[in-house]
N, CA, C and O atoms as a Tripos MOL2 file, in Angstrom:
@<TRIPOS>MOLECULE
protein
  272   271    68     0     0
PROTEIN
NO_CHARGES

@<TRIPOS>ATOM
      1 N          -2.2190   54.6460   27.7960 N.3       1 MET1
      2 CA         -2.6380   53.4800   27.0240 C.3       1 MET1
      3 C          -1.6380   53.1360   25.9340 C.2       1 MET1
      4 O          -1.4100   51.9540   25.6770 O.2       1 MET1
      5 N          -1.0410   54.1040   25.2940 N.am      2 LYS2
      6 CA         -0.0790   53.8490   24.3030 C.3       2 LYS2
      7 C           1.1450   53.1020   24.8200 C.2       2 LYS2
      8 O           1.6470   52.1810   24.1750 O.2       2 LYS2
      9 N           1.6100   53.5100   25.9800 N.am      3 SER3
     10 CA          2.7760   52.9290   26.6180 C.3       3 SER3
     11 C           2.4890   51.4410   27.0140 C.2       3 SER3
     12 O           3.3760   50.5890   26.9540 O.2       3 SER3
     13 N           1.2580   51.1740   27.4080 N.am      4 LYS4
     14 CA          0.8570   49.8080   27.7590 C.3       4 LYS4
     15 C           0.9030   48.9590   26.4910 C.2       4 LYS4
     16 O           1.3660   47.8190   26.5400 O.2       4 LYS4
     17 N           0.4420   49.4770   25.3700 N.am      5 ASN5
     18 CA          0.4540   48.7120   24.1200 C.3       5 ASN5
     19 C           1.8530   48.4740   23.6380 C.2       5 ASN5
     20 O           2.1280   47.4440   23.0220 O.2       5 ASN5
     21 N           2.7310   49.3810   23.8970 N.am      6 ILE6
     22 CA          4.1200   49.1690   23.4830 C.3       6 ILE6
     23 C           4.7280   48.0580   24.2930 C.2       6 ILE6
     24 O           5.4060   47.1910   23.7410 O.2       6 ILE6
     25 N           4.4980   48.0590   25.6220 N.am      7 THR7
     26 CA          5.1140   47.0690   26.4640 C.3       7 THR7
     27 C           4.5310   45.6890   26.1350 C.2       7 THR7
     28 O           5.2730   44.7070   26.1440 O.2       7 THR7
     29 N           3.2370   45.5820   25.8470 N.am      8 GLU8
     30 CA          2.7040   44.3260   25.4670 C.3       8 GLU8
     31 C           3.2720   43.8210   24.1560 C.2       8 GLU8
     32 O           3.5290   42.6300   23.9790 O.2       8 GLU8
     33 N           3.4590   44.7530   23.2470 N.am      9 ASN9
     34 CA          4.0360   44.3880   21.9560 C.3       9 ASN9
     35 C           5.4540   43.9010   22.1420 C.2       9 ASN9
     36 O           5.8570   42.9390   21.4890 O.2       9 ASN9
     37 N           6.2380   44.5430   23.0240 N.am     10 PHE10
     38 CA          7.6040   44.1990   23.3150 C.3      10 PHE10
     39 C           7.6110   42.7690   23.9210 C.2      10 PHE10
     40 O           8.3980   41.9130   23.5180 O.2      10 PHE10
     41 N           6.7270   42.5510   24.8790 N.am     11 GLN11
     42 CA          6.5830   41.1880   25.4820 C.3      11 GLN11
     43 C           6.3470   40.1190   24.4440 C.2      11 GLN11
     44 O           6.9880   39.0680   24.4480 O.2      11 GLN11
     45 N           5.4010   40.4100   23.5400 N.am     12 TYR12
     46 CA          5.0060   39.5070   22.4810 C.3      12 TYR12
     47 C           6.2140   39.1960   21.5560 C.2      12 TYR12
     48 O           6.4800   38.0440   21.2140 O.2      12 TYR12
     49 N           6.9170   40.2600   21.1770 N.am     13 ASN13
     50 CA          8.0950   40.0990   20.2910 C.3      13 ASN13
     51 C           9.1660   39.2850   21.0000 C.2      13 ASN13
     52 O           9.8060   38.4330   20.3840 O.2      13 ASN13
     53 N           9.3650   39.5370   22.2800 N.am     14 LYS14
     54 CA         10.3730   38.8940   23.0360 C.3      14 LYS14
     55 C          10.0870   37.3790   23.1650 C.2      14 LYS14
     56 O          11.0110   36.5730   23.0590 O.2      14 LYS14
     57 N           8.8390   36.9960   23.3880 N.am     15 SER15
     58 CA          8.5030   35.6050   23.4770 C.3      15 SER15
     59 C           8.5790   34.9560   22.0820 C.2      15 SER15
     60 O           8.9130   33.7730   22.0100 O.2      15 SER15
     61 N           8.3020   35.6290   21.0130 N.am     16 ASN16
     62 CA          8.4450   35.0080   19.6690 C.3      16 ASN16
     63 C           9.8540   34.8620   19.3120 C.2      16 ASN16
     64 O          10.1840   33.8970   18.6230 O.2      16 ASN16
     65 N          10.7710   35.7600   19.7260 N.am     17 LEU17
     66 CA         12.2040   35.6090   19.4660 C.3      17 LEU17
     67 C          12.7160   34.3730   20.1650 C.2      17 LEU17
     68 O          13.5080   33.6240   19.5920 O.2      17 LEU17
     69 N          12.2960   34.1490   21.3530 N.am     18 ALA18
     70 CA         12.7530   33.0000   22.1770 C.3      18 ALA18
     71 C          12.3400   31.6990   21.4400 C.2      18 ALA18
     72 O          13.1090   30.7400   21.3710 O.2      18 ALA18
     73 N          11.1400   31.6960   20.9090 N.am     19 LYS19
     74 CA         10.6430   30.4650   20.2210 C.3      19 LYS19
     75 C          11.3970   30.2720   18.8370 C.2      19 LYS19
     76 O          11.7360   29.1550   18.4450 O.2      19 LYS19
     77 N          11.6150   31.3370   18.1860 N.am     20 THR20
     78 CA         12.3440   31.1910   16.8830 C.3      20 THR20
     79 C          13.7520   30.7910   17.0500 C.2      20 THR20
     80 O          14.3070   30.0810   16.2120 O.2      20 THR20
     81 N          14.3690   31.2400   18.1440 N.am     21 ASP21
     82 CA         15.7800   30.8990   18.3420 C.3      21 ASP21
     83 C          15.9280   29.3740   18.5560 C.2      21 ASP21
     84 O          16.9030   28.7750   18.1040 O.2      21 ASP21
     85 N          14.9670   28.7650   19.2370 N.am     22 ILE22
     86 CA         15.0090   27.3440   19.5270 C.3      22 ILE22
     87 C          14.7740   26.5240   18.2260 C.2      22 ILE22
     88 O          15.4480   25.5310   17.9530 O.2      22 ILE22
     89 N          13.8190   26.9830   17.4760 N.am     23 THR23
     90 CA         13.4200   26.2220   16.2270 C.3      23 THR23
     91 C          14.3780   26.4260   15.0850 C.2      23 THR23
     92 O          14.4400   25.5560   14.2160 O.2      23 THR23
     93 N          15.1380   27.5170   15.0110 N.am     24 ASN24
     94 CA         16.0120   27.7890   13.9060 C.3      24 ASN24
     95 C          17.4620   27.5340   14.2340 C.2      24 ASN24
     96 O          18.3320   28.2910   13.8030 O.2      24 ASN24
     97 N          17.7370   26.5160   14.9650 N.am     25 LYS25
     98 CA         19.1370   26.1640   15.2450 C.3      25 LYS25
     99 C          19.8480   25.6850   14.0190 C.2      25 LYS25
    100 O          19.2700   24.9790   13.1930 O.2      25 LYS25
    101 N          21.0270   26.0390   13.8950 N.am     26 GLN26
    102 CA         21.8580   25.6330   12.7470 C.3      26 GLN26
    103 C          22.4360   24.2310   13.0700 C.2      26 GLN26
    104 O          22.5710   23.8510   14.2330 O.2      26 GLN26
    105 N          22.7560   23.5120   12.0450 N.am     27 LYS27
    106 CA         23.3240   22.1910   12.2380 C.3      27 LYS27
    107 C          24.7750   22.3210   12.6800 C.2      27 LYS27
    108 O          25.4670   23.2560   12.2770 O.2      27 LYS27
    109 N          25.2320   21.4050   13.4940 N.am     28 VAL28
    110 CA         26.5690   21.3980   13.9640 C.3      28 VAL28
    111 C          27.3300   20.3150   13.2090 C.2      28 VAL28
    112 O          26.8490   19.1910   13.0680 O.2      28 VAL28
    113 N          28.5140   20.6610   12.7270 N.am     29 ASP29
    114 CA         29.3720   19.6890   12.0470 C.3      29 ASP29
    115 C          30.2430   18.9790   13.0000 C.2      29 ASP29
    116 O          31.1240   19.5560   13.6370 O.2      29 ASP29
    117 N          29.9740   17.6540   13.0940 N.am     30 ILE30
    118 CA         30.7240   16.8640   14.0430 C.3      30 ILE30
    119 C          32.1730   16.8010   13.8390 C.2      30 ILE30
    120 O          32.9340   16.6210   14.7900 O.2      30 ILE30
    121 N          32.6150   16.9520   12.5420 N.am     31 ASN31
    122 CA         34.0270   16.9490   12.2310 C.3      31 ASN31
    123 C          34.7600   18.1240   12.8400 C.2      31 ASN31
    124 O          35.9010   17.9940   13.2850 O.2      31 ASN31
    125 N          34.1060   19.2670   12.8580 N.am     32 ILE32
    126 CA         34.7340   20.4930   13.4220 C.3      32 ILE32
    127 C          34.9320   20.2910   14.9210 C.2      32 ILE32
    128 O          35.9890   20.6230   15.4580 O.2      32 ILE32
    129 N          33.9390   19.7570   15.5860 N.am     33 LEU33
    130 CA         34.0410   19.4990   17.0190 C.3      33 LEU33
    131 C          35.1030   18.4770   17.2960 C.2      33 LEU33
    132 O          35.8870   18.6800   18.2230 O.2      33 LEU33
    133 N          35.1920   17.3770   16.5520 N.am     34 LEU34
    134 CA         36.2190   16.3910   16.7240 C.3      34 LEU34
    135 C          37.6070   16.9930   16.5370 C.2      34 LEU34
    136 O          38.5280   16.6830   17.2930 O.2      34 LEU34
    137 N          37.7610   17.8580   15.5240 N.am     35 ASN35
    138 CA         39.0280   18.4190   15.2780 C.3      35 ASN35
    139 C          39.4750   19.3130   16.4140 C.2      35 ASN35
    140 O          40.6530   19.3570   16.7700 O.2      35 ASN35
    141 N          38.5260   20.0160   16.9690 N.am     36 ARG36
    142 CA         38.8350   20.8930   18.1850 C.3      36 ARG36
    143 C          39.3240   19.9580   19.3120 C.2      36 ARG36
    144 O          40.3190   20.2710   19.9660 O.2      36 ARG36
    145 N          38.6860   18.8860   19.5380 N.am     37 VAL37
    146 CA         39.0430   17.9680   20.6250 C.3      37 VAL37
    147 C          40.4380   17.4020   20.3590 C.2      37 VAL37
    148 O          41.2560   17.2790   21.2710 O.2      37 VAL37
    149 N          40.6970   17.0550   19.0800 N.am     38 ARG38
    150 CA         42.0200   16.5220   18.7530 C.3      38 ARG38
    151 C          43.0820   17.5320   18.9460 C.2      38 ARG38
    152 O          44.1410   17.2040   19.4810 O.2      38 ARG38
    153 N          42.8540   18.8100   18.5220 N.am     39 LEU39
    154 CA         43.8320   19.8580   18.6950 C.3      39 LEU39
    155 C          44.1110   20.1120   20.2340 C.2      39 LEU39
    156 O          45.2470   20.3320   20.6550 O.2      39 LEU39
    157 N          43.0320   20.0690   21.0080 N.am     40 ASP40
    158 CA         43.2220   20.2520   22.4900 C.3      40 ASP40
    159 C          44.1120   19.1550   23.0640 C.2      40 ASP40
    160 O          45.0170   19.4320   23.8510 O.2      40 ASP40
    161 N          43.8530   17.9070   22.6690 N.am     41 ASN41
    162 CA         44.6240   16.7790   23.0960 C.3      41 ASN41
    163 C          46.0820   16.8780   22.6110 C.2      41 ASN41
    164 O          47.0100   16.5620   23.3560 O.2      41 ASN41
    165 N          46.2730   17.3150   21.3630 N.am     42 GLN42
    166 CA         47.6410   17.4730   20.9070 C.3      42 GLN42
    167 C          48.3820   18.5960   21.6820 C.2      42 GLN42
    168 O          49.5660   18.4450   21.9850 O.2      42 GLN42
    169 N          47.7010   19.7110   22.0010 N.am     43 LYS43
    170 CA         48.2850   20.7620   22.7770 C.3      43 LYS43
    171 C          48.7150   20.2490   24.1550 C.2      43 LYS43
    172 O          49.8130   20.5490   24.6250 O.2      43 LYS43
    173 N          47.8370   19.4760   24.7930 N.am     44 LYS44
    174 CA         48.1830   18.8610   26.1050 C.3      44 LYS44
    175 C          49.3850   17.9460   26.0200 C.2      44 LYS44
    176 O          50.2540   17.9610   26.8920 O.2      44 LYS44
    177 N          49.4300   17.1240   24.9300 N.am     45 LYS45
    178 CA         50.5020   16.1880   24.8210 C.3      45 LYS45
    179 C          51.8370   16.9740   24.5840 C.2      45 LYS45
    180 O          52.8740   16.6330   25.1540 O.2      45 LYS45
    181 N          51.7770   17.9860   23.7660 N.am     46 ILE46
    182 CA         53.0200   18.7590   23.5590 C.3      46 ILE46
    183 C          53.4900   19.4880   24.8890 C.2      46 ILE46
    184 O          54.6750   19.5850   25.2080 O.2      46 ILE46
    185 N          52.4860   19.9630   25.5870 N.am     47 LYS47
    186 CA         52.8640   20.6090   26.8940 C.3      47 LYS47
    187 C          53.4130   19.6240   27.8850 C.2      47 LYS47
    188 O          54.3100   19.9640   28.6560 O.2      47 LYS47
    189 N          52.9050   18.4210   27.8900 N.am     48 ASN48
    190 CA         53.4590   17.3640   28.8180 C.3      48 ASN48
    191 C          54.8780   16.9790   28.3840 C.2      48 ASN48
    192 O          55.7380   16.7790   29.2430 O.2      48 ASN48
    193 N          55.1550   16.8670   27.0430 N.am     49 TYR49
    194 CA         56.4740   16.5980   26.5410 C.3      49 TYR49
    195 C          57.4600   17.6710   26.9520 C.2      49 TYR49
    196 O          58.5880   17.3960   27.3600 O.2      49 TYR49
    197 N          56.9690   18.9690   26.8220 N.am     50 PHE50
    198 CA         57.8360   20.0800   27.2140 C.3      50 PHE50
    199 C          58.2060   20.0560   28.6810 C.2      50 PHE50
    200 O          59.3780   20.2300   29.0150 O.2      50 PHE50
    201 N          57.2850   19.8540   29.5340 N.am     51 TYR51
    202 CA         57.4940   19.7940   30.9980 C.3      51 TYR51
    203 C          58.4480   18.6460   31.3250 C.2      51 TYR51
    204 O          59.3820   18.8060   32.1100 O.2      51 TYR51
    205 N          58.1900   17.4450   30.6920 N.am     52 PHE52
    206 CA         58.9400   16.3130   31.0080 C.3      52 PHE52
    207 C          60.4020   16.5530   30.5570 C.2      52 PHE52
    208 O          61.3310   16.2810   31.3180 O.2      52 PHE52
    209 N          60.5980   17.0480   29.3530 N.am     53 SER53
    210 CA         61.9730   17.3060   28.8680 C.3      53 SER53
    211 C          62.6540   18.4040   29.7380 C.2      53 SER53
    212 O          63.8560   18.3230   29.9930 O.2      53 SER53
    213 N          61.9350   19.3600   30.1620 N.am     54 THR54
    214 CA         62.5680   20.3960   31.0400 C.3      54 THR54
    215 C          62.9950   19.7630   32.3450 C.2      54 THR54
    216 O          64.1210   20.0230   32.7670 O.2      54 THR54
    217 N          62.2240   18.9850   32.9960 N.am     55 VAL55
    218 CA         62.6630   18.3180   34.1980 C.3      55 VAL55
    219 C          63.8010   17.3980   33.9840 C.2      55 VAL55
    220 O          64.7220   17.3490   34.7990 O.2      55 VAL55
    221 N          63.7710   16.6490   32.8920 N.am     56 LEU56
    222 CA         64.8610   15.7610   32.5940 C.3      56 LEU56
    223 C          66.1640   16.5180   32.3650 C.2      56 LEU56
    224 O          67.2070   16.0550   32.8270 O.2      56 LEU56
    225 N          66.1580   17.6410   31.6860 N.am     57 ILE57
    226 CA         67.3440   18.4300   31.4130 C.3      57 ILE57
    227 C          67.8410   19.0410   32.7770 C.2      57 ILE57
    228 O          69.0440   19.0750   33.0330 O.2      57 ILE57
    229 N          66.9650   19.4840   33.5760 N.am     58 LEU58
    230 CA         67.4290   19.9720   34.8950 C.3      58 LEU58
    231 C          68.0420   18.9450   35.7550 C.2      58 LEU58
    232 O          68.9890   19.2430   36.4830 O.2      58 LEU58
    233 N          67.5120   17.6400   35.7090 N.am     59 ILE59
    234 CA         68.1420   16.5830   36.4670 C.3      59 ILE59
    235 C          69.5240   16.2820   35.9820 C.2      59 ILE59
    236 O          70.4610   16.0730   36.7530 O.2      59 ILE59
    237 N          69.6310   16.2650   34.5500 N.am     60 LEU60
    238 CA         70.9360   15.9700   33.9820 C.3      60 LEU60
    239 C          71.9720   17.0650   34.3490 C.2      60 LEU60
    240 O          73.1240   16.7740   34.6720 O.2      60 LEU60
    241 N          71.5150   18.3260   34.2860 N.am     61 LEU61
    242 CA         72.4420   19.4390   34.6150 C.3      61 LEU61
    243 C          72.8550   19.4470   36.0620 C.2      61 LEU61
    244 O          74.0130   19.7440   36.3540 O.2      61 LEU61
    245 N          71.9420   19.1260   37.0110 N.am     62 VAL62
    246 CA         72.2730   19.0320   38.3950 C.3      62 VAL62
    247 C          73.2630   17.8570   38.5450 C.2      62 VAL62
    248 O          74.2370   17.9970   39.2860 O.2      62 VAL62
    249 N          73.0630   16.7400   37.8950 N.am     63 GLY63
    250 CA         73.9610   15.5980   38.0370 C.3      63 GLY63
    251 C          75.3800   15.9150   37.5000 C.2      63 GLY63
    252 O          76.3900   15.5260   38.0860 O.2      63 GLY63
    253 N          75.4070   16.6470   36.3460 N.am     64 VAL64
    254 CA         76.7530   17.0320   35.8080 C.3      64 VAL64
    255 C          77.4720   17.9600   36.7680 C.2      64 VAL64
    256 O          78.6480   17.7480   37.0640 O.2      64 VAL64
    257 N          76.7740   19.0050   37.2700 N.am     65 PHE65
    258 CA         77.3990   19.9430   38.1950 C.3      65 PHE65
    259 C          77.7870   19.2720   39.5250 C.2      65 PHE65
    260 O          78.7980   19.6400   40.1230 O.2      65 PHE65
    261 N          77.0090   18.3090   39.9850 N.am     66 ALA66
    262 CA         77.3000   17.5980   41.2460 C.3      66 ALA66
    263 C          78.5460   16.7230   41.0330 C.2      66 ALA66
    264 O          79.3370   16.5740   41.9650 O.2      66 ALA66
    265 N          78.7470   16.1450   39.8510 N.am     67 SER67
    266 CA         79.9220   15.2990   39.6340 C.3      67 SER67
    267 C          81.1870   16.0460   39.4490 C.2      67 SER67
    268 O          82.2670   15.4670   39.5660 O.2      67 SER67
    269 N          81.1030   17.3060   39.1660 N.am     68 ILE68
    270 CA         82.3530   18.1300   38.9240 C.3      68 ILE68
    271 C          82.8100   18.5800   40.2910 C.2      68 ILE68
    272 O          83.8180   19.2760   40.4070 O.2      68 ILE68
@<TRIPOS>BOND
     1     1     2 1
     2     2     3 1
     3     3     4 2
     4     3     5 am
     5     5     6 1
     6     6     7 1
     7     7     8 2
     8     7     9 am
     9     9    10 1
    10    10    11 1
    11    11    12 2
    12    11    13 am
    13    13    14 1
    14    14    15 1
    15    15    16 2
    16    15    17 am
    17    17    18 1
    18    18    19 1
    19    19    20 2
    20    19    21 am
    21    21    22 1
    22    22    23 1
    23    23    24 2
    24    23    25 am
    25    25    26 1
    26    26    27 1
    27    27    28 2
    28    27    29 am
    29    29    30 1
    30    30    31 1
    31    31    32 2
    32    31    33 am
    33    33    34 1
    34    34    35 1
    35    35    36 2
    36    35    37 am
    37    37    38 1
    38    38    39 1
    39    39    40 2
    40    39    41 am
    41    41    42 1
    42    42    43 1
    43    43    44 2
    44    43    45 am
    45    45    46 1
    46    46    47 1
    47    47    48 2
    48    47    49 am
    49    49    50 1
    50    50    51 1
    51    51    52 2
    52    51    53 am
    53    53    54 1
    54    54    55 1
    55    55    56 2
    56    55    57 am
    57    57    58 1
    58    58    59 1
    59    59    60 2
    60    59    61 am
    61    61    62 1
    62    62    63 1
    63    63    64 2
    64    63    65 am
    65    65    66 1
    66    66    67 1
    67    67    68 2
    68    67    69 am
    69    69    70 1
    70    70    71 1
    71    71    72 2
    72    71    73 am
    73    73    74 1
    74    74    75 1
    75    75    76 2
    76    75    77 am
    77    77    78 1
    78    78    79 1
    79    79    80 2
    80    79    81 am
    81    81    82 1
    82    82    83 1
    83    83    84 2
    84    83    85 am
    85    85    86 1
    86    86    87 1
    87    87    88 2
    88    87    89 am
    89    89    90 1
    90    90    91 1
    91    91    92 2
    92    91    93 am
    93    93    94 1
    94    94    95 1
    95    95    96 2
    96    95    97 am
    97    97    98 1
    98    98    99 1
    99    99   100 2
   100    99   101 am
   101   101   102 1
   102   102   103 1
   103   103   104 2
   104   103   105 am
   105   105   106 1
   106   106   107 1
   107   107   108 2
   108   107   109 am
   109   109   110 1
   110   110   111 1
   111   111   112 2
   112   111   113 am
   113   113   114 1
   114   114   115 1
   115   115   116 2
   116   115   117 am
   117   117   118 1
   118   118   119 1
   119   119   120 2
   120   119   121 am
   121   121   122 1
   122   122   123 1
   123   123   124 2
   124   123   125 am
   125   125   126 1
   126   126   127 1
   127   127   128 2
   128   127   129 am
   129   129   130 1
   130   130   131 1
   131   131   132 2
   132   131   133 am
   133   133   134 1
   134   134   135 1
   135   135   136 2
   136   135   137 am
   137   137   138 1
   138   138   139 1
   139   139   140 2
   140   139   141 am
   141   141   142 1
   142   142   143 1
   143   143   144 2
   144   143   145 am
   145   145   146 1
   146   146   147 1
   147   147   148 2
   148   147   149 am
   149   149   150 1
   150   150   151 1
   151   151   152 2
   152   151   153 am
   153   153   154 1
   154   154   155 1
   155   155   156 2
   156   155   157 am
   157   157   158 1
   158   158   159 1
   159   159   160 2
   160   159   161 am
   161   161   162 1
   162   162   163 1
   163   163   164 2
   164   163   165 am
   165   165   166 1
   166   166   167 1
   167   167   168 2
   168   167   169 am
   169   169   170 1
   170   170   171 1
   171   171   172 2
   172   171   173 am
   173   173   174 1
   174   174   175 1
   175   175   176 2
   176   175   177 am
   177   177   178 1
   178   178   179 1
   179   179   180 2
   180   179   181 am
   181   181   182 1
   182   182   183 1
   183   183   184 2
   184   183   185 am
   185   185   186 1
   186   186   187 1
   187   187   188 2
   188   187   189 am
   189   189   190 1
   190   190   191 1
   191   191   192 2
   192   191   193 am
   193   193   194 1
   194   194   195 1
   195   195   196 2
   196   195   197 am
   197   197   198 1
   198   198   199 1
   199   199   200 2
   200   199   201 am
   201   201   202 1
   202   202   203 1
   203   203   204 2
   204   203   205 am
   205   205   206 1
   206   206   207 1
   207   207   208 2
   208   207   209 am
   209   209   210 1
   210   210   211 1
   211   211   212 2
   212   211   213 am
   213   213   214 1
   214   214   215 1
   215   215   216 2
   216   215   217 am
   217   217   218 1
   218   218   219 1
   219   219   220 2
   220   219   221 am
   221   221   222 1
   222   222   223 1
   223   223   224 2
   224   223   225 am
   225   225   226 1
   226   226   227 1
   227   227   228 2
   228   227   229 am
   229   229   230 1
   230   230   231 1
   231   231   232 2
   232   231   233 am
   233   233   234 1
   234   234   235 1
   235   235   236 2
   236   235   237 am
   237   237   238 1
   238   238   239 1
   239   239   240 2
   240   239   241 am
   241   241   242 1
   242   242   243 1
   243   243   244 2
   244   243   245 am
   245   245   246 1
   246   246   247 1
   247   247   248 2
   248   247   249 am
   249   249   250 1
   250   250   251 1
   251   251   252 2
   252   251   253 am
   253   253   254 1
   254   254   255 1
   255   255   256 2
   256   255   257 am
   257   257   258 1
   258   258   259 1
   259   259   260 2
   260   259   261 am
   261   261   262 1
   262   262   263 1
   263   263   264 2
   264   263   265 am
   265   265   266 1
   266   266   267 1
   267   267   268 2
   268   267   269 am
   269   269   270 1
   270   270   271 1
   271   271   272 2
@<TRIPOS>SUBSTRUCTURE
     1 MET1         2 RESIDUE 1 A MET
     2 LYS2         6 RESIDUE 1 A LYS
     3 SER3        10 RESIDUE 1 A SER
     4 LYS4        14 RESIDUE 1 A LYS
     5 ASN5        18 RESIDUE 1 A ASN
     6 ILE6        22 RESIDUE 1 A ILE
     7 THR7        26 RESIDUE 1 A THR
     8 GLU8        30 RESIDUE 1 A GLU
     9 ASN9        34 RESIDUE 1 A ASN
    10 PHE10       38 RESIDUE 1 A PHE
    11 GLN11       42 RESIDUE 1 A GLN
    12 TYR12       46 RESIDUE 1 A TYR
    13 ASN13       50 RESIDUE 1 A ASN
    14 LYS14       54 RESIDUE 1 A LYS
    15 SER15       58 RESIDUE 1 A SER
    16 ASN16       62 RESIDUE 1 A ASN
    17 LEU17       66 RESIDUE 1 A LEU
    18 ALA18       70 RESIDUE 1 A ALA
    19 LYS19       74 RESIDUE 1 A LYS
    20 THR20       78 RESIDUE 1 A THR
    21 ASP21       82 RESIDUE 1 A ASP
    22 ILE22       86 RESIDUE 1 A ILE
    23 THR23       90 RESIDUE 1 A THR
    24 ASN24       94 RESIDUE 1 A ASN
    25 LYS25       98 RESIDUE 1 A LYS
    26 GLN26      102 RESIDUE 1 A GLN
    27 LYS27      106 RESIDUE 1 A LYS
    28 VAL28      110 RESIDUE 1 A VAL
    29 ASP29      114 RESIDUE 1 A ASP
    30 ILE30      118 RESIDUE 1 A ILE
    31 ASN31      122 RESIDUE 1 A ASN
    32 ILE32      126 RESIDUE 1 A ILE
    33 LEU33      130 RESIDUE 1 A LEU
    34 LEU34      134 RESIDUE 1 A LEU
    35 ASN35      138 RESIDUE 1 A ASN
    36 ARG36      142 RESIDUE 1 A ARG
    37 VAL37      146 RESIDUE 1 A VAL
    38 ARG38      150 RESIDUE 1 A ARG
    39 LEU39      154 RESIDUE 1 A LEU
    40 ASP40      158 RESIDUE 1 A ASP
    41 ASN41      162 RESIDUE 1 A ASN
    42 GLN42      166 RESIDUE 1 A GLN
    43 LYS43      170 RESIDUE 1 A LYS
    44 LYS44      174 RESIDUE 1 A LYS
    45 LYS45      178 RESIDUE 1 A LYS
    46 ILE46      182 RESIDUE 1 A ILE
    47 LYS47      186 RESIDUE 1 A LYS
    48 ASN48      190 RESIDUE 1 A ASN
    49 TYR49      194 RESIDUE 1 A TYR
    50 PHE50      198 RESIDUE 1 A PHE
    51 TYR51      202 RESIDUE 1 A TYR
    52 PHE52      206 RESIDUE 1 A PHE
    53 SER53      210 RESIDUE 1 A SER
    54 THR54      214 RESIDUE 1 A THR
    55 VAL55      218 RESIDUE 1 A VAL
    56 LEU56      222 RESIDUE 1 A LEU
    57 ILE57      226 RESIDUE 1 A ILE
    58 LEU58      230 RESIDUE 1 A LEU
    59 ILE59      234 RESIDUE 1 A ILE
    60 LEU60      238 RESIDUE 1 A LEU
    61 LEU61      242 RESIDUE 1 A LEU
    62 VAL62      246 RESIDUE 1 A VAL
    63 GLY63      250 RESIDUE 1 A GLY
    64 VAL64      254 RESIDUE 1 A VAL
    65 PHE65      258 RESIDUE 1 A PHE
    66 ALA66      262 RESIDUE 1 A ALA
    67 SER67      266 RESIDUE 1 A SER
    68 ILE68      270 RESIDUE 1 A ILE
């Protein structure tokens, strides 16, 4: 009987935790989210510039060696 009471109590606490997690959400700062998106876009842009410049340098080097 005691173990049954413990499991019922656990079930009750578990359901209460689920309800309180939903109702006690913290506010989200939109500026933080926008800054994350901007940083991601900036990283993508830098990566694209890096790849583009690498390909351009390779083309120039192949052209120089081919002309010699």
